[in-house]
C-alpha positions, 0 to 999 in steps of 0.5 A, spaced: 238 511 231 231 512 229 226 506 228 221 507 222 214 509 224 209 503 223 202 503 223 198 497 224 191 495 227 192 492 234 189 485 236 184 489 241 182 494 235 181 488 230 177 484 236 172 490 237 171 491 229 169 483 229 164 484 234 161 490 231 160 486 224 158 480 228 152 484 232 150 487 225 150 481 222 145 478 227 140 483 226 141 484 218 141 477 216 134 475 218 131 482 216 134 481 209 131 474 209 124 477 211 124 482 206 126 477 200 120 473 202 115 479 203 118 481 196 116 474 193 109 474 196 108 481 193 110 478 186 105 472 187 099 477 189 101 482 183 101 476 178 095 473 180 092 480 179 095 480 172 092 473 171 085 475 173 085 481 168 087 476 162 082 471 164 077 477 165 079 479 158 079 472 155 072 470 158 069 470 151 074 466 148 073 460 153 081 460 154 082 456 161 090 456 161 094 462 162 100 464 156 107 464 158 109 469 162 103 470 166 103 463 168 109 464 173 111 469 178 116 473 177 114 474 170 121 473 167 127 468 170 126 463 175 119 461 177 118 462 184 110 461 184 106 457 178 099 460 177 094 456 175 086 457 173 082 453 177 075 451 174 069 455 175 065 453 182 058 456 185 062 460 190 068 463 186 064 467 181 066 464 175 074 462 176 079 462 181 087 463 180 092 460 185 099 461 185 103 455 188 110 456 191 115 452 186 117 445 189 124 447 189 124 454 190 125 459 196 118 460 198 116 452 199 116 452 206 113 459 207 107 459 212 103 463 207 102 457 202 098 458 196 095 464 194 088 464 191 084 470 188 077 469 185 072 472 180 069 476 186 075 479 188 076 474 194 083 473 196 085 467 201 091 462 202 091 455 203 095 452 208 102 453 208 108 448 210 106 448 217 099 446 216 096 452 217 096 459 213 096 465 217 091 470 216 090 473 209 091 480 211 099 478 213 100 474 207 097 479 202 099 486 206 103 490 201 105 496 205 
């Protein structure tokens, strides 16, 4: 009498596969999260530059508010950052725009905090969730 040939995974093969998947997840998840945060920061920086172009073009009209679409980052969908034009000051060259993370958004605890751009082209950050912002070069780095 012949026994039918059956094929299946052994418990050892299953355990090795699970160990490999777990090791990959340990490295992949933090990398993915940092990539998503970097993408949100790039969206905020891009939105600030778009808003600055609008403010420069609308300077003769005396507009102080950004139109819908330019008042958030990303332009479409759920706002991760809200953009606001700040009043003119002596040091900012005529205007300053800030991109503040949404209170309930994924970047609310980001160490980069609030992104700022003024008419002189100065890029900076106000303190983040932990009370101090990293150097602006880290937050504005898009490479």
